[in-house]
Backbone bond lengths (Angstrom), bond angles and torsions (degrees), N, CA, C in turn:
res aa  C-N    CA-C-N  psi(-1)  N-CA   C-N-CA  omega(-1)  CA-C   N-CA-C  phi
1 M - - - 1.464 - - 1.531 111.33 -
2 E 1.347 115.18 -36.83 1.453 118.80 -179.33 1.526 110.88 -64.41
3 N 1.350 116.27 -42.31 1.461 119.94 178.69 1.519 111.81 -64.28
4 E 1.340 116.12 -38.10 1.461 120.23 178.23 1.524 110.86 -63.80
5 A 1.338 116.08 -39.17 1.466 120.21 179.05 1.521 110.72 -65.36
6 K 1.344 116.21 -41.19 1.463 120.08 178.53 1.521 110.96 -64.20
7 T 1.344 115.75 -41.16 1.465 120.17 178.69 1.517 110.85 -62.69
8 S 1.325 115.76 -41.75 1.466 120.76 179.57 1.527 110.59 -63.44
9 D 1.337 116.99 -44.11 1.467 120.88 178.45 1.526 110.54 -62.11
10 F 1.326 115.73 -41.50 1.461 120.70 -179.91 1.523 110.55 -62.12
11 Q 1.330 116.43 -46.34 1.457 120.56 -179.75 1.530 111.27 -63.31
12 Q 1.314 116.98 -39.00 1.457 120.40 178.55 1.528 111.33 -64.60
13 N 1.342 115.92 -40.05 1.466 119.74 178.51 1.524 111.24 -65.11
14 I 1.337 116.15 -40.46 1.465 120.32 178.55 1.521 110.41 -62.56
15 Q 1.323 116.72 -44.71 1.457 120.58 179.60 1.530 111.67 -63.81
16 K 1.329 116.19 -36.28 1.462 120.69 177.94 1.524 110.06 -64.00
17 I 1.333 116.17 -42.79 1.463 120.48 179.52 1.526 110.64 -65.44
18 L 1.326 115.99 -45.39 1.466 120.48 -177.17 1.529 112.71 -67.55
19 S 1.323 116.85 -21.49 1.465 120.18 -179.83 1.530 112.13 -84.34
20 D 1.326 117.16 -9.03 1.458 121.12 179.09 1.529 109.34 -70.31
21 D 1.310 117.10 130.83 1.472 121.14 -176.42 1.528 112.27 -60.97
22 R 1.337 117.00 -37.46 1.467 119.73 179.69 1.526 110.97 -65.81
23 V 1.319 116.00 -38.79 1.468 120.06 179.21 1.526 109.93 -68.00
24 K 1.325 116.52 -41.58 1.468 120.17 177.32 1.525 110.70 -58.86
25 E 1.323 115.47 -45.16 1.457 120.18 -178.63 1.529 110.61 -66.17
26 A 1.334 116.07 -39.22 1.462 120.73 -179.36 1.525 110.85 -65.93
27 L 1.317 117.32 -43.84 1.464 121.19 179.23 1.527 110.95 -63.74
28 H 1.329 115.57 -37.60 1.464 119.47 178.00 1.529 110.45 -66.03
29 Q 1.332 116.45 -37.91 1.454 120.46 179.33 1.532 111.33 -66.45
30 I 1.331 116.40 -38.11 1.468 120.47 176.24 1.524 109.90 -60.04
31 F 1.321 115.82 -41.32 1.460 120.43 178.15 1.532 110.73 -63.77
32 L 1.334 117.08 -43.56 1.460 120.90 -178.71 1.533 111.69 -64.82
33 E 1.325 116.78 -29.98 1.456 120.91 -176.79 1.526 112.62 -99.04
34 S 1.320 117.12 19.97 1.467 120.36 -177.47 1.527 112.19 -61.01
35 E 1.335 116.94 -35.69 1.463 119.73 178.96 1.526 111.20 -66.11
36 Q 1.323 116.52 -37.37 1.459 120.46 176.80 1.523 110.88 -66.29
37 T 1.323 116.22 -37.98 1.465 120.20 177.22 1.522 110.75 -63.60
38 I 1.328 117.01 -39.71 1.472 120.65 177.23 1.525 110.36 -65.09
39 A 1.333 116.98 -40.09 1.463 120.41 178.12 1.528 110.59 -61.89
40 T 1.319 116.48 -40.71 1.470 121.44 176.18 1.519 110.51 -63.42
41 Q 1.323 115.54 -42.44 1.459 121.81 178.80 1.531 111.20 -58.72
42 I 1.325 116.25 -44.41 1.471 121.01 -179.94 1.526 110.32 -64.74
43 K 1.324 116.51 -42.92 1.467 120.32 -179.69 1.534 110.80 -61.05
44 L 1.319 116.29 -41.22 1.461 120.80 178.27 1.527 111.04 -67.96
45 A 1.335 116.34 -42.43 1.462 120.68 -178.32 1.524 111.60 -63.95
46 E 1.332 116.80 -33.00 1.462 120.80 -178.13 1.532 112.26 -84.80
47 T 1.320 116.75 5.76 1.466 122.05 172.76 1.522 107.50 -106.96
48 A 1.320 116.73 103.29 1.468 121.78 -174.16 1.531 110.85 -55.65
49 S 1.351 115.38 141.68 1.465 119.30 -176.56 1.523 111.20 -153.61
50 P 1.351 116.90 67.10 1.474 119.04 176.57 1.525 110.79 -67.83
51 P 1.339 118.37 157.30 1.462 119.70 174.06 1.531 110.94 -54.22
52 F 1.323 116.80 139.01 1.461 125.54 -177.58 1.533 112.80 73.51
53 N 1.317 117.16 6.47 1.475 119.87 178.83 1.530 109.07 -147.21
54 E 1.326 115.07 52.63 1.471 120.80 -174.08 1.530 113.91 -95.72
55 E 1.332 117.42 7.93 1.463 120.53 -168.76 1.530 113.80 -58.62
56 K 1.335 117.05 -46.75 1.471 119.71 -175.98 1.522 111.75 -63.86
57 R 1.326 116.32 -43.35 1.470 118.18 179.31 1.520 110.78 -69.24
58 R 1.314 117.29 -36.65 1.472 119.95 177.57 1.525 110.63 -61.49
59 E 1.332 116.47 -42.40 1.469 120.64 178.54 1.526 110.66 -60.58
60 L 1.322 116.85 -42.84 1.466 120.69 178.17 1.522 110.66 -66.59
61 F 1.326 117.26 -42.76 1.462 121.98 -179.87 1.525 110.64 -60.30
62 I 1.327 116.94 -43.06 1.464 120.47 179.16 1.526 110.39 -62.35
63 K 1.321 116.95 -44.05 1.473 120.44 179.06 1.528 110.58 -60.51
64 L 1.324 116.92 -44.25 1.460 120.49 -178.96 1.531 111.31 -66.32
65 L 1.327 116.93 -36.22 1.468 119.64 176.75 1.526 110.33 -68.77
66 N 1.330 116.90 -40.83 1.465 120.03 175.86 1.522 111.10 -58.12
67 D 1.330 116.20 -43.43 1.465 121.02 178.76 1.528 111.51 -65.17
68 S 1.324 116.12 -24.43 1.472 120.77 -179.51 1.524 112.47 -88.24
69 G 1.330 116.86 -3.36 1.459 119.65 175.52 1.511 115.31 110.09
70 L 1.340 118.41 0.78 1.458 121.02 178.88 1.529 108.47 -104.42
71 E 1.325 116.15 120.93 1.463 120.45 -175.53 1.530 111.02 -121.73
72 D 1.331 114.89 177.14 1.470 122.33 176.19 1.528 112.13 56.58
73 L 1.327 115.66 48.23 1.456 119.09 178.08 1.527 110.84 -75.00
74 T 1.312 115.12 143.29 1.456 122.56 176.84 1.520 109.36 -96.46
75 I 1.326 117.23 139.70 1.460 122.38 169.33 1.523 106.45 -111.82
76 D 1.326 117.48 115.01 1.462 119.03 -176.82 1.530 111.31 -84.17
77 T 1.301 116.66 -179.28 1.462 121.07 -173.59 1.518 113.14 -68.01
78 E 1.332 117.85 -18.53 1.460 120.59 178.53 1.522 111.86 -89.67
79 G 1.349 116.58 -18.21 1.463 120.95 179.72 1.517 114.47 111.63
80 N 1.343 117.34 -2.26 1.465 120.25 174.41 1.525 109.41 -66.55
81 T 1.319 116.14 152.71 1.464 119.92 175.49 1.523 109.20 -132.93
82 Y 1.339 116.55 138.76 1.467 119.70 -175.27 1.526 109.97 -166.06
83 A 1.325 114.77 164.22 1.460 121.30 176.13 1.522 108.22 -155.78
84 Y 1.309 115.70 156.56 1.466 120.14 173.72 1.525 109.12 -76.51
85 F 1.317 115.43 127.39 1.463 119.55 168.81 1.519 109.04 -86.31
86 N 1.308 115.24 -37.20 1.458 120.81 -179.96 1.523 107.14 -143.79
87 K 1.313 117.11 125.40 1.461 120.80 179.97 1.520 109.26 -132.83
88 T 1.307 115.42 130.35 1.460 120.37 178.82 1.524 109.44 -113.30
89 D 1.298 116.00 156.98 1.463 121.39 179.56 1.518 112.16 -91.37
90 N 1.318 116.47 -3.15 1.456 121.11 -179.59 1.531 110.02 -78.21
91 A 1.322 116.41 117.57 1.467 120.76 -176.83 1.519 112.17 -65.10
92 D 1.322 117.23 -22.11 1.460 120.95 -179.22 1.528 112.84 -84.83
93 T 1.321 117.08 -6.86 1.459 120.74 -179.38 1.524 110.17 -78.01
94 P 1.315 118.26 128.41 1.473 120.08 179.96 1.524 111.63 -68.79
95 T 1.328 116.00 153.76 1.460 122.19 178.86 1.520 109.69 -118.08
96 L 1.322 115.74 129.87 1.461 122.87 -179.30 1.522 109.59 -112.62
97 F 1.331 116.48 135.24 1.458 121.18 173.85 1.520 108.55 -109.22
98 L 1.336 116.12 119.35 1.464 123.01 179.44 1.522 108.42 -111.41
99 S 1.341 117.01 123.65 1.456 117.94 -177.55 1.525 111.56 -155.31
100 A 1.328 114.35 171.18 1.461 123.84 167.42 1.530 105.49 -131.45
101 H 1.337 117.66 176.50 1.469 117.33 -179.77 1.525 110.83 -108.52
102 L 1.330 115.03 144.61 1.458 122.45 -172.82 1.521 113.77 -79.55
103 D 1.323 117.51 -26.84 1.464 120.00 -171.55 1.524 112.25 -90.47
104 S 1.329 114.65 160.43 1.460 121.90 171.46 1.528 107.80 -126.71
105 V 1.312 117.41 174.47 1.466 120.48 -176.47 1.525 112.44 -80.91
106 F 1.323 118.28 -7.82 1.464 121.52 -170.56 1.529 111.85 -93.37
107 D 1.344 115.94 143.69 1.454 120.19 -178.19 1.530 110.86 -84.07
108 N 1.327 115.70 179.11 1.463 120.94 -176.69 1.521 113.48 -69.69
109 E 1.326 117.04 -15.11 1.463 120.95 179.81 1.532 112.28 -84.21
110 T 1.306 117.32 -11.50 1.467 121.38 -177.61 1.526 110.89 -77.54
111 D 1.310 115.98 134.41 1.460 121.17 175.01 1.528 108.53 -76.15
112 V 1.315 116.62 111.57 1.467 121.09 -175.46 1.531 112.07 -99.39
113 T 1.312 117.18 19.90 1.467 120.81 177.56 1.526 110.18 -62.50
114 V 1.313 116.60 134.26 1.467 122.27 178.98 1.527 109.17 -94.01
115 T 1.319 116.52 132.57 1.461 122.09 178.15 1.523 109.90 -119.54
116 F 1.320 115.22 159.68 1.468 121.18 -179.51 1.523 108.81 -121.78
117 K 1.328 116.28 127.55 1.458 120.31 -178.86 1.530 109.57 -150.84
118 D 1.345 115.10 129.44 1.466 121.46 176.14 1.530 112.35 51.93
119 G 1.318 115.35 43.36 1.460 119.93 175.69 1.506 115.19 79.07
120 M 1.340 118.49 9.88 1.461 122.28 -177.85 1.528 110.13 -128.05
121 Y 1.331 115.85 145.15 1.454 121.76 173.24 1.530 108.73 -96.50
122 Y 1.319 115.57 136.53 1.463 121.19 -179.38 1.520 109.72 -125.82
123 G 1.316 116.19 135.80 1.461 120.21 177.08 1.511 110.44 178.54
124 P 1.327 118.38 143.78 1.463 121.45 178.94 1.531 111.55 -59.48
125 G 1.302 117.34 121.63 1.459 121.60 176.96 1.513 115.31 78.05
126 I 1.331 118.15 8.48 1.467 119.34 -177.47 1.528 111.76 -65.65
127 Y 1.335 115.76 -28.34 1.466 118.50 179.79 1.524 111.12 -95.83
128 D 1.325 116.40 -43.49 1.461 122.42 -176.77 1.520 109.14 -114.75
129 D 1.333 121.87 95.50 1.454 120.78 9.39 1.527 110.01 -133.72
130 A 1.336 115.68 34.69 1.462 118.40 176.44 1.526 110.33 -59.81
131 R 1.325 116.13 -34.86 1.462 119.57 177.83 1.523 111.42 -64.06
132 G 1.329 116.10 -44.20 1.460 119.57 179.33 1.519 112.25 -60.21
133 L 1.325 116.98 -42.85 1.459 121.14 178.26 1.526 111.16 -63.53
134 A 1.332 116.87 -41.36 1.470 120.92 179.31 1.525 110.93 -64.11
135 V 1.326 116.82 -36.48 1.468 120.61 178.66 1.524 110.33 -68.00
136 V 1.324 117.67 -41.27 1.469 120.59 176.99 1.524 110.25 -58.65
137 I 1.317 116.74 -42.74 1.467 120.95 179.24 1.528 110.82 -65.36
138 A 1.338 116.84 -43.31 1.471 120.37 179.63 1.530 111.18 -63.21
139 L 1.322 117.04 -40.98 1.466 120.43 179.03 1.523 110.89 -65.76
140 T 1.330 116.16 -40.90 1.468 120.00 178.71 1.525 110.68 -61.53
141 K 1.309 115.76 -45.99 1.463 120.53 179.67 1.525 110.92 -60.25
142 T 1.319 116.52 -41.48 1.461 120.56 -178.48 1.526 111.47 -68.95
143 L 1.326 117.33 -43.36 1.466 120.74 178.10 1.521 110.86 -59.86
144 T 1.320 116.17 -40.04 1.463 120.77 -179.68 1.530 111.25 -71.22
145 Q 1.318 115.83 -46.13 1.461 120.91 -175.37 1.516 112.22 -63.59
146 F 1.338 116.85 -38.82 1.463 119.82 -175.26 1.524 112.55 -99.63
147 D 1.339 116.22 4.56 1.460 120.96 174.97 1.534 111.43 49.58
148 I 1.327 114.95 48.77 1.461 120.72 -179.77 1.527 109.19 -78.17
149 K 1.318 116.40 122.39 1.452 121.75 -178.16 1.537 109.98 -83.53
150 L 1.305 115.17 139.34 1.459 120.82 -179.01 1.521 110.29 -115.24
151 E 1.330 115.61 144.76 1.456 120.02 176.49 1.525 111.04 -82.07
152 S 1.313 117.39 -23.36 1.460 121.82 -178.60 1.524 110.37 -102.98
153 S 1.336 115.34 162.73 1.455 119.94 169.26 1.523 108.14 -77.74
154 L 1.315 117.11 140.52 1.460 121.34 -177.23 1.521 110.54 -128.24
155 I 1.333 115.73 125.82 1.457 122.19 173.17 1.523 107.37 -108.45
156 I 1.322 116.77 130.05 1.466 122.13 179.92 1.527 108.59 -117.23
157 G 1.337 116.17 136.62 1.457 117.34 179.13 1.509 113.80 -178.49
158 A 1.326 115.53 -157.55 1.458 121.73 -179.36 1.527 108.97 -148.04
159 T 1.321 115.72 144.27 1.459 121.10 -179.82 1.525 110.54 -107.75
160 V 1.320 115.57 161.94 1.464 121.95 178.50 1.532 109.51 -106.67
161 G 1.339 114.77 166.34 1.456 121.18 169.44 1.511 116.20 59.53
162 E 1.321 117.75 40.91 1.474 119.47 177.49 1.519 111.47 -79.73
163 E 1.329 116.48 -36.95 1.457 120.63 -173.94 1.532 112.04 -73.33
164 G 1.341 115.98 171.20 1.452 125.96 -172.84 1.513 117.93 -24.17
165 P 1.340 118.82 -76.45 1.464 119.82 -176.66 1.525 113.66 -64.80
166 G 1.319 116.91 -21.68 1.460 120.13 178.80 1.510 113.09 -71.85
167 D 1.342 116.70 -30.45 1.467 122.94 176.11 1.525 112.82 54.13
168 L 1.340 115.96 40.56 1.471 121.51 177.38 1.522 112.80 59.34
169 R 1.329 116.55 29.79 1.461 119.08 -173.40 1.527 112.50 -62.55
170 G 1.350 116.81 -34.68 1.450 119.45 -179.16 1.521 112.63 -67.21
171 A 1.319 116.32 -47.76 1.467 120.59 -179.83 1.528 110.68 -65.00
172 K 1.330 116.38 -40.63 1.470 119.79 179.08 1.525 110.38 -61.30
173 H 1.320 116.76 -44.23 1.456 120.97 179.88 1.527 110.98 -64.29
174 F 1.327 116.51 -43.40 1.465 120.35 -178.52 1.523 111.16 -58.78
175 F 1.324 116.81 -45.47 1.466 119.12 -175.39 1.524 112.68 -77.06
176 K 1.317 117.30 -21.41 1.466 119.02 171.66 1.517 110.66 -67.42
177 K 1.331 115.91 -33.74 1.462 121.10 -178.27 1.524 112.72 -90.47
178 H 1.335 117.24 -14.01 1.471 121.36 -178.25 1.530 108.52 -131.51
179 D 1.310 116.48 77.53 1.460 119.64 -176.27 1.529 113.34 -82.10
180 S 1.341 116.65 1.47 1.467 119.80 -179.71 1.523 112.65 -100.12
181 I 1.343 118.05 7.75 1.467 121.08 178.69 1.524 109.10 -69.86
182 D 1.322 116.29 130.57 1.466 120.63 -177.90 1.523 113.05 -93.38
183 A 1.339 116.88 -27.07 1.466 119.83 -177.86 1.517 109.25 -152.20
184 F 1.323 115.47 150.32 1.464 121.72 -177.29 1.522 108.39 -134.27
185 I 1.321 116.00 123.06 1.464 120.66 174.31 1.520 107.61 -114.04
186 S 1.317 116.40 115.99 1.456 122.19 177.48 1.521 108.49 -107.37
187 I 1.321 116.33 118.24 1.460 120.75 -179.87 1.519 107.74 -91.88
188 D 1.304 115.60 102.16 1.459 121.76 -177.36 1.522 106.95 -121.07
189 I 1.330 116.63 94.49 1.466 125.12 -169.12 1.522 109.10 56.79
190 D 1.312 116.17 104.43 1.461 120.25 -173.44 1.523 111.42 -75.38
191 V 1.311 114.89 123.68 1.465 122.73 174.85 1.522 106.30 -122.72
192 P 1.338 118.51 104.83 1.466 120.92 -171.61 1.522 114.86 -56.66
193 N 1.331 116.88 -29.18 1.462 118.56 -175.92 1.524 112.47 -100.69
194 E 1.327 118.22 16.64 1.463 119.86 -178.50 1.519 111.09 -140.64
195 I 1.334 116.20 124.11 1.450 122.51 174.78 1.522 107.51 -126.50
196 I 1.319 116.68 125.38 1.463 120.86 176.58 1.516 107.55 -95.70
197 Y 1.319 115.54 117.53 1.465 121.62 -174.73 1.522 109.81 -107.13
198 Q 1.342 116.39 128.76 1.459 122.35 -179.10 1.525 110.71 52.65
199 A 1.340 115.70 57.54 1.461 120.86 -179.59 1.520 110.99 -66.45
200 T 1.334 116.16 160.99 1.453 121.08 179.82 1.521 110.86 -69.14
201 G 1.326 116.17 159.70 1.453 121.38 -179.59 1.514 112.37 -83.10
202 S 1.326 115.13 -172.49 1.460 121.33 -178.52 1.525 109.14 -113.37
203 L 1.322 117.01 120.13 1.461 122.51 178.78 1.519 108.86 -118.01
204 R 1.328 117.45 131.83 1.459 121.99 -178.84 1.523 110.10 -117.25
205 Y 1.349 116.16 139.52 1.456 121.91 179.37 1.522 109.53 -128.56
206 I 1.320 116.72 144.69 1.456 122.63 173.79 1.527 108.05 -115.29
207 Y 1.332 116.40 123.21 1.463 121.69 178.69 1.527 108.78 -106.90
208 T 1.302 117.39 129.15 1.457 122.58 177.07 1.518 109.26 -114.58
209 F 1.338 116.20 126.82 1.462 122.01 -179.59 1.533 109.01 -117.65
210 N 1.311 116.71 127.00 1.457 122.50 177.53 1.522 109.48 -109.73
211 G 1.349 116.31 134.93 1.459 118.74 -179.40 1.507 110.81 -156.84
212 M 1.313 115.38 -176.78 1.463 121.51 -178.28 1.522 109.61 -116.05
213 G 1.337 116.33 122.14 1.449 121.21 170.75 1.511 115.42 65.44
214 G 1.351 114.48 -169.27 1.456 121.97 -174.25 1.510 113.57 -64.27
215 I 1.332 117.62 -37.72 1.467 120.43 -178.76 1.522 109.89 -64.05
216 A 1.343 115.66 -44.35 1.466 119.47 179.87 1.525 110.88 -64.99
217 T 1.344 116.18 -36.23 1.467 119.93 179.08 1.519 110.96 -63.51
218 A 1.340 115.69 -44.01 1.460 119.69 178.11 1.511 110.61 -62.90
219 T 1.344 115.96 -39.99 1.465 120.33 178.17 1.523 110.29 -63.11
220 S 1.328 116.53 -39.99 1.458 120.28 179.65 1.522 111.04 -61.47
221 V 1.314 116.02 -41.58 1.466 120.01 178.36 1.514 109.99 -61.52
222 N 1.332 116.86 -44.89 1.462 120.11 179.46 1.519 111.30 -62.86
223 L 1.342 116.06 -41.04 1.460 119.83 178.39 1.525 111.12 -63.34
224 A 1.347 115.62 -41.07 1.462 119.46 179.36 1.524 110.64 -62.41
225 L 1.318 116.33 -43.75 1.464 120.00 178.22 1.518 110.50 -63.01
226 F 1.330 115.68 -39.29 1.464 120.32 179.50 1.541 110.35 -63.06
227 M 1.342 116.20 -43.13 1.447 119.96 179.43 1.520 111.13 -64.75
228 L 1.344 116.51 -39.21 1.453 119.26 177.36 1.519 111.72 -62.85
229 Q 1.334 115.96 -38.56 1.458 119.56 177.69 1.523 110.74 -63.89
230 L 1.344 116.32 -40.04 1.448 119.65 178.56 1.532 111.32 -64.20
231 E 1.350 114.85 -39.80 1.446 119.53 -179.11 1.521 111.09 -65.25
232 L 1.335 117.58 -37.16 1.453 121.19 177.65 1.516 111.54 -69.11
């Protein structure tokens, strides 16, 4: 019953927000500017950003956020970039961190040119997470343009090293330095009808196999594949 009551309160709050004329107008504007958001997405996707080498995309992301009305971004020692959109002095006010990740899985040798075919855009990393970054920029622009007031403090930015070898290093570093964050929204390929709440963490394992000669090496490969299957 308690969970049902919380769900009901949540739904009522959402409906209250959606009924606000400023929010309606802002959502409509986001829809009208969808082509511009896609153009931003393509520009970000065509700027290579492997883990540990996100500088060029970060520089572009900062410029686009500045153009959207968010200034004075901080770049921390790990390479994350962020700024307060709204900050209150009330210690009881919750703080939300909204971000996407700057890196993609592709190395600097990958051709990241985006192509268009049969109504679809194709390009390495165009969805994960160039789309997330473009959405963060679109939301920032809309919040600024419509002067939407927030009850919470809001930090907007982007983290580094989300993909495989990065091991979430950017997000881990950010939260070590900001232990007062109350909520975190990570836009990782936006799916309007899907929200992952309290997702599982990232655990990494190193397996070492010792053997003799070519036969043992082949066996080690098979064992490694077997372990990966078990992990999945």
